[in-house]
N, C-alpha and C positions, 0 to 999 in steps of 0.2 A: 507474294508468298504470305500465307496466313501468319498472324502474330502469335507467338508462343507465350503462354502464361507460365511464369516461373514461381515456384513455391518451395519452401524448405522441406527437405526430406532426408531420411537416413537410408543409405543403400548398403545392403550386405555385400561385402567383397567376395564372398564365396558363391552365392546363388543369385545375387542381384535382386533379391526381394526388397521391397521398400516399406518404410515405416515412418509415421509422422512424429515419432518420439524415439529417443534412444533407449534401448534395452540391452542388458548384458548378453543375452543369448538370442540368436535369430530364431524366430518362431517357425520358419520354413525349413531350413536345413539343419538347425541345431548347433551351428557354429558359435563359439564364444568370442566376444569382443570383436566382432566382424563388421559392425555397423559403422559407417562413415558418413559424415555430413556431406550432402551434395545438393546442388541446385539442379533439379531434374525437371525437364519440360514435361508437360502433360500431352497425351495423345501420341500417335504414331505417324505412319505414312499418310494417313487420311488428312491430317492437319497440314502437312507440308505441301501436298499436292493441291492445286487450285480446285475449288469445288466446281462441278459441272452439272448441268441439268440432264436428266435421263434422255437417251437417244435410242432410236430404233437401230438395232445392230445391222439390219439389212441395208441401212442407208449409210453406215460408217464405211469410209473408204480405207481399206486395208491393203497395203503393198506387201503382199506375202512373198513375192519373188525378190524383194530387195534385201540382199545380204552382202556383207563384206567378206570377200574371199581372202584368206590369210596367205595363200600361196603354199601352205603345207597341206597337201591333199588328204593325208590321214586325219589331220585335225578337222578339216572341213567336213570330212565324212562323218565323224562322230558328232559334230555340231548340227548335222542335218543339212549341210550345204554351205555353211558359212556363219558368220556372226550376224545376228539380227540387230538392227539399230534400236537402241533403247533397252536392250536386254542386259542382264547381269549374269555372268558366268563365274562360278566358284570352282577353282582348280586346286585340288588337294593331292597330297602324296607324301611319302617318307622324305626325311631330310637327305639332300644330296641326290635325289632321283632325277632332277632336271626340270623342275617346275619353272624356275626363273629363266632358265635357258630357253624353254619352249615358248614362254610368254614374250621374251625379248626377241626371239626370231620372228614370231608371228607379228609383233608390233613393228619390227624393222621392215618387214615386207609390206605391211599395210601402209607405212608412212610414205611410200612413193605415190600413193593415190588418195590418201586421207590424212587429215591432221590428227596426230596421235601424241600421247603423253604417257611417259613411264614414271610412276611415282614409287619411290623406294624409301622405306623407313628402316631398312636393315643394312644398306650399303651406301658408301659414298659415291659421288659422281666419278671419281677416279677409278674405283673398282668396277663400276658399270661400264666405263669407257674401255677398260682392259678386256672385259668379256665381249663387248660390242665389236671391238676390232678382231678378237680371236674368231668370232663367228663370221667374219667377212662381210659385215654390214656397214662398213665405214662410209660408203657412198650414199647411204640412205639418210633421209632428213627426219630424224627421230629426236624429239625433245624429251628431257628427263629432269626430274627434280627430286631432291632428297628431303623429305619432310614427313613427320609422323603426326602432325596436328591436323585433324579433320577440317577445322575451319579454314586453315591456310590452303588446303587442297581445294576446297569448294570455291575459295576466292580466285584460285588459278583458272577455274572454268570460265570466269567472266573476262579473262584476258585474251582468249582465243576461241575459235570455232572448232573445238576438238570433237572428233567423231568416235574415237576409241581410246580408252584409258585403262592402264594396268595399275593395280594397287598391290604392292609387294611389301608386307602382307597385311591382311585384315586384322590379324592378332596384334600387330605392332602399332595400330592407329589408336589415337585417344582423342576425346572431345571434351570441351569445357563443361558441357552439361551433365557429365557423369563424374563423380568423385572417386571412383575406383581406379586402380592402376591399369595400364595397357595390358591386353590379353585376358582381362577378367570377363566374366559373363556379361556384366552390364555394359562395359565398353564395347565389346564385340557386337552385341545386339544393337546398341545405340548407333554405332558407326555404320553398320550394315543397313539399318533402316534409312538413315540419311542418304547414303549412297544410292540405294534402290530408288528412293523418291526422286533424287536428282537425275537418275538415268531415265526415268519415265517422263519427267517434266521437260528435260532438255533434249531427249532423243539420243543420248550418248550411250554407247555400249561400254560396259565395265567388265574387266576381267579381274576378279579378286583371287589372289593366291592365298591359300589357307594351310595352316599347319595341321598335323594329325597327332592324335594321342598315341600312347604306347599300345593301346588296343587296336589301333588302325583306323579309328573313326576320326572325323573332322573335329578339331578342337573348338570349343565354344558351345553355346546352346544349340539345341536341335532346331530351334526356330530359324537359325541361320540358313539351313538348307531349305526351309519352307519359304523364306523371303526371296531367294534368288530364283532365276528362271532355269538355269542349267547347272548341274553338279557333275563335274568331271573328276575322275580319279586317275592319277598317273601311277602305274604299277610297274613292278619289275625289281629284280635284284640289283642293288647298286654296283655289285661287282660284275654283273653281266652287261653285255653290249646292247641288248634289246630292251625296249620299254613298250608298255601298252597303255593306251588311253581309253578308258571306258566311261560311258555316260550312265550315271545312276539316276539322273532326273533330267528331262529335256522337254520343255513346253513347246519347242518348235521343231521337234524331230523325234526319231526313235531312240529308245533307251537300250536297244540291243546291239548297237554298233560298237565296234572296237577299232582303234587305230594302232598301227605297229610302227615303231621308230627304231632306228639304229643310232646309238650314241657314237659319234666320231670326234676326232680332234677339232673339227670345225663346226661342231654342233650336232643337232638331231637331223637325221635324214629319213624321210618316209620310205617304208619298205613296201614295194608294189606287189611282191609275191611272197607272202609270209610262209607258205607251205615249204618253199625251198630251204628256208633257214631253220625250220623246226624239225627237219628230217636229217638223219645222219649222213645220207648220201652213199652209204655202203652198198656194194652190189648184192650182198646177201646179209640178212639180219641174223644175229645170234639168238640163241634160245632166250625166251623171256621178253621178247620185243615184238610189239604189234603196232600197226599203223591205224590210227583212228581218224575217220573222215568227220571232222567237227563242223559246226555251223555257228559262227559267232556273229550275231546280227544278220546282215544280208550277205556276209562273206563266208564261203566255205574254205576251210583250211585243213591240211593234213598234219596230224600231230603224232609224234612217236611216244608210245606208252611202254615203259620199261617195268619189269617185275622180276624179283629175285625170291625164290623159294628155297630154303635151306634147312637142314636138320637142326633143330634147336637144342642147345645144351642145357637150357633152362626148363624149370618145371612149368613156367608160364611163358609160352612162346610170344615173341614180340610181333606187333602189328604196327607198321609205320608207313605212312603215305605222305608224299610231297606233291602238292598240286592237285590232289584228289581227296575228296571228303573221306575221313577215316571211318565215320559211321556207315557210309555206303559200302566201303571196302569190307567191313565186317558182315554186312548183309550179303554181299556177293559170295563170301566164303561159306556162309550158311547155305546159300542156294546151290553152290557147287557140291557141297557135301551131301545135301539131301536129295538132289535131283540128278546129279551126274556121277555120284560115287567118288568124288575127289576129296580125299581125306587130308586136311592140312592142320589137324589139331595139334600135332607135335612138330610143326614146321614154323620157322620164322618167315614172315611175309613182309616184303618191302615193295612199295609201288612208287614210281617216280614219273612225272610228266616232263619230258625233255624240254629244254629251252627255258625253264623257269616259268612256264605257263601254269595257269590254274583252270582246271576243267570243272564246270559245275553242272553241265547238262547230263541227263540220264542216258543219252545216246552213247556214252562212252562205256557203258556196262559190258557190251560184247567184246570190245577191244581189251579192256582190263581183264576180263575172264579168260580170254584167249592167251594173253601174256602170262597169266598165272599157270594155266595148264601147260603152256610151252616150257616154262621154267621148271615145273615139277617133273615133266617127262624128259627134260633136256633135249627137246626136239625143236629146231628152229622153224619158224614160220616162213613160208615162201616170200621172197622179196616183193612180188607183185600183188600181194593180198592187202586189202584195206577193209576195215571192219566198222560197222556202226549198227546200233540196235540197243534196246532197253530190255533188261531181264526182270521178269515179274517174280513174286515170291513163290508162285506155283511152278516155276521153272520154264515158263513160256517166254519166247522171244517176241517182244512187243514192237509195233511199228513206231517210227520217229518221224517228226515233221520234215518236209522238204528233202526226201530221200533222193529225188532226181538230181538236185543240185550237188549233193554230197557225192553221188556217183559220177557226175560229169567232171567234178574237180579231180577225183581219183583217176579217172581215165586220162584226163589231160596230162597228168604227171606220171603216167606210165604204170599205174596200178590197175591192171586190167582184169583182176579177179576180185570181185566184190562179195563180201560176206555180209548179208543183210537180212532183216526180217522178211519172212514170206509175205506178210501183209502189206509191205511197201510196193510190191508188184513192179519191180524194175525191169522185168524181161523185155517189155516193149519200149523202154526208154533208151539208155545209152548202150545197151548190149549190141555188139556188132560181131563180125566174124572173129575179131581179136579180143573180145571182152566176154568174160564168163561171170554170171551171177549165181551164187549159191544161196538159195533161200532157206533159212532156218526157221523152225517152229518151236524147238525146245533146246535147252542148254545141253542136254545129252547129245544132240546132234553136233553141237560145237565141240564137245569133248572128243567125239569120234573123229571129227575133221582135223583137229589140231594134233592130238596124240596118236592118231592112227587106230586101226581096228584092233 
């Protein structure tokens, strides 16, 4: 390992800016009395990793198919097929959402075939053992250590041939080379750089659990997300049974994948058929409810869209959406008013995506508009109908990607009447004697279909 040169520096505890002399106010972030004396090493990952001469990439032997299967199929799906040796995965989420539970389950299953280590700086060994037994992993060979000092953790790597290591959490680690407290920008960045370098040098896969801010982003500097190979977000309502894992960054797979888990008394269980849990299961839908054939990554799912339109007693009617972008809802209301004659100016409008999901794709426009029209007319939509399509500002129904897969998932679950853009051309796809495809070109046609002539 390259020798590190140490020199006296002052580090800002707020923004981690460095200075070679003490000043009362940080010149970078403007904080007062925030500079602390620290012995800071120079250089980053490049100095920790051993220097190598340039090589021809065509001659480098890469084992692209070598991955560690966690045994949790939904997690492996999001990771792109499993954990890549030498990679660093950052797992973030709200407090209590189940990040530690997911990491402990994955590591417990991996320990049967690989040497693993769970590092916790937040819990004692007794607390880890209680959760370990509750998850039914007592027969697995998983080692754990409770330590928040980075140098102690790195020394543990010399005692065994570990292949996968979990750090819970990156914000609670501290290193002797940084004078700021644990969780500060300088400590998080310094610890992350050292762990990433060790992962590449030793070929160990690291799973770093990260805290989130009150705005929902990962706590710490933005460079933390740039350092790691994969960034996963664990989403969902803490009071709900279901959780979603999304990839925001993945150097070894797609970032469009999503994994669905159900929280049970014995831990997280992968959900093989998410469409079944996100639909109400009622034989007939009430007014204001439409089924949206979504596509999250490579997986099609059916989602229930609920809308409530009611006469407003206020001079300024309310517009509220849960799981759907509020600005796009306002745009849809303008499109319905201008091109379909649906006047909601004096109506309170509420939109909810059932199951605690969050829909971001524009293909949900048709389902949301159908639910709004249905609620206003107080006319239920037929149970076997499924919608997908994007609405343009001129009132046209625009095509969406991979319409055939959305249609196939709908038909498989008994929704044999598909309402889709005409440009998707589904008539030659899944349509059979029992399946009907209604192709729309304008939002006015949708209004006539849902509310009646």
